[in-house]
N, C-alpha and C positions, 0 to 999 in steps of 0.2 A: 343552651335549648332557649333557654328564656331569651338570650339577647339577640338569637337567630330571629326568633319571632315576633320580637321589637324592632327589629330591622325590617323586617317584611311587611310589617303591618305599615311602617312609614313609607317604605316604596310603595307599597299599593296604595297607602295615601294622596302619592302624590301623583303616582298615574291618571291621576284623573283630571290633571290639567293638561295631560296629553293627549286626553280623548277628544276625536272632532275638533273643535274649535272654542275650546272653552276657556284656553290661554287669552288667544284673541279677542274673546266677550269680555273678558276681565280688563284687558285694555282699553276697549271701548268704552266701559263703564268707567275706568279712570279720566278718561278723555271729558266724559262729561261730567264729571267732580270738577275736573281744570277747570272747564270751561266755564260752569255757573261760578267758579272762586272767581276766574279771570275777569270776567263779564260785573260781576258784584263789586271785583277791586276797583275797577276802571271808573264805576261809577262813584264809589266809596271817595276814590282819592280825588275826584272832582268836585262834589257836595262836598267832602266831609274838609275841606280847603276854604269854601265858602262860609261853611259855618265855624269853622275853626275865629275866622277873620271875624265872623257876627257874633260871638262869643267875647270879643275885646273891647266889643263897641261899648261907649261907657252910657250905659241906658239903662235901668234898674227893671223896668219892664223886661225887656230885652232879653237882660241877662238869668232874670226867673224863668221866662220859658224855655231858653236853652237849657239852662240845669234841670229842669222839669223833665226834658225830653232826654236828655243824657241818663239822668237816673232811670227811666223806663224803659231804656234800651239796656241797659246794665244789669239790673234787677230780674226782667224777664227774662225765663228763659228762652233760648231760639225755639226750640221745639215748641213752646205756646204760642209763639211768635208766628210761627208756621204754619201752627193750626189755624190760629185765626185769621192768617191773611187767604189759605186756600179753602178752608170750610167755610170760616163768617164773612168774609168779603163778596163770596159767592153768593151767599144765601139774602146779605143783606141786601146788596146792590144787582144782585140777580146778572150776574154777570159771569162769565167764561174765562177760566184762571188755570193754567196750566200747571202742574208741579213747577215743571221748572219755571214761570214765571213768577209764581208766589216764593220761590226760595229764593230769587234773584230781589226780588221787592226786599223781602226780610232780612237777606243778607248784605245792601245797601243803605236799609236803615241803619243796621246795626252797625257796619262798616262806617257809615258817615258821620255818628256818633263819637264811635273810637277815634277816627283820625280827626276827627274835628278836637275834638280832647287834645291831640296829640299837637295838633299846628297852633292850639292856643298856647299851650304850656311851652313852644319854639318859639313862637312871637314875644311872648311875655318874658321870654328868657333872653333877649336882646338886649344888652345894656342901653339905658336912657341916653348917652352920650353918643351912641351913633346918629340918633336922629340928632341931639345937638349939632354934631360934626356936618350932616348933611343940610340943616339949615344955616351954618354959619359959612359955608362956601357957595347959598346960594341956591340950591336945591330947591323943588317944591315938593310938598307933601307927597306927591305922587311918583316923583322921581327918588325920594330917598326909600319909598316902598320898594318899588320896582329894581332899584338898583344896589340897595344896600340891606334894605332889612329883607326881603325874599331870598336873595342867594344864602344869607346866613340860616335862616330858617330853613331851607333844601339839605343843607350839610347836616344838622341834626337831626332832622326827619327821618332820610331817607333809612338810617338804621332800625329805626325805632317803625316805621312802615312795614316793614319786610317781616316784623314780628307779628305784624296783625295780620299779611298777607298768609303766614304760615299758619295763624290760626283759625284762620276764616276756611282755609282748605281744610283742616281736620273736622271741623264742625258742618262741612258741607254733608258728611255722611250722616246726616240727622234727616236729607233731605229722601230718603228712601221711604219715610212714614208718609210723605204725601204724595206716594205714588211712583217717585221719578228713579228710571233704573237705571242707577249708577252703580259704582265697584260694586259696593256692599252687596245690593239688592242680584246683580246677576251673581254673585258668589254665594248667594243663599239658594236661589235657584238649581245651582250646579251641584250643592251639597243637597238639596233636595231631590232632585231627579236621579243620584246614583246613593241614595239612603238604604237601601237594599243591598246593593252589590258590592259597596266600597263605604262599610261604616262610618269607616274613620278619615272620610274627604274631608271634614269641617278643617283638619290640623294643618293639610297643605293648602287649600281655600284661604282661609283666614289669616296665614303665615304670608302668603301670597299677597296678601291684602295690605297686612302689616306693612312688608318691605316697599310695596308702591308706595303707601303713604308716607314710610322714612325717605324715601329716594328722593321724591318730589320735596318734602321738607327741608331735606340736607343739602337740596340746590341753592334753593331758597336762602338757606342760613347760612352755605359760603360765598354767596352771592354779598350777602349783609356783612360778611367779614372781610370782604375783598373793597369794598365799597368805605366802611369806616377804616381798613389800612391806611388805602389811598388818603382819605382826608385828614388821616394823621401824619402822612408821611408829606 
């Protein structure tokens, strides 16, 4: 009897997903999450590559500034940065900033710092004799960087950047705290709407949200492994 009641409770919990358009709403919320992450990743890759090159410049002042920026982005929790961007900037500069815009700004700043450090490490890992070989055959510094250094940097950078993208997607769940209607927020709305009729709705809703995040991150993980395997092959 106890087992039967448990099965019925679980069945009732998952029935909330078939009510109306609840499941479609969760999918729509997932797209908002992925969209914020993809836009942030795009900006992070572009700006991170430039930041990474800047970190390799042999200028002490520039190195110190880059180090401070990197440490701030790493030490400060993303949630605090979201609050600063969404609530602080709007009041300080009297500007209208949506939750989505604040989220993209924060994740881009964070992603730029992390991507930049990956680029710096990849650039510095290129053996010095690669530069010397390029100069020996008459290539300019620009040609050496374009045809020798960048291709080698990208080979080691792609698998690492996939890991950063996965982390960024998972961290976007924090945007619910600045009013963004994404998958977690929609899940909370569904649970609250069915709180009295289906008390166990949270079990099904959060399980589905977990599986959605898992599926997206699993795909990225498989892509990273495939790329890494192709590079080794």
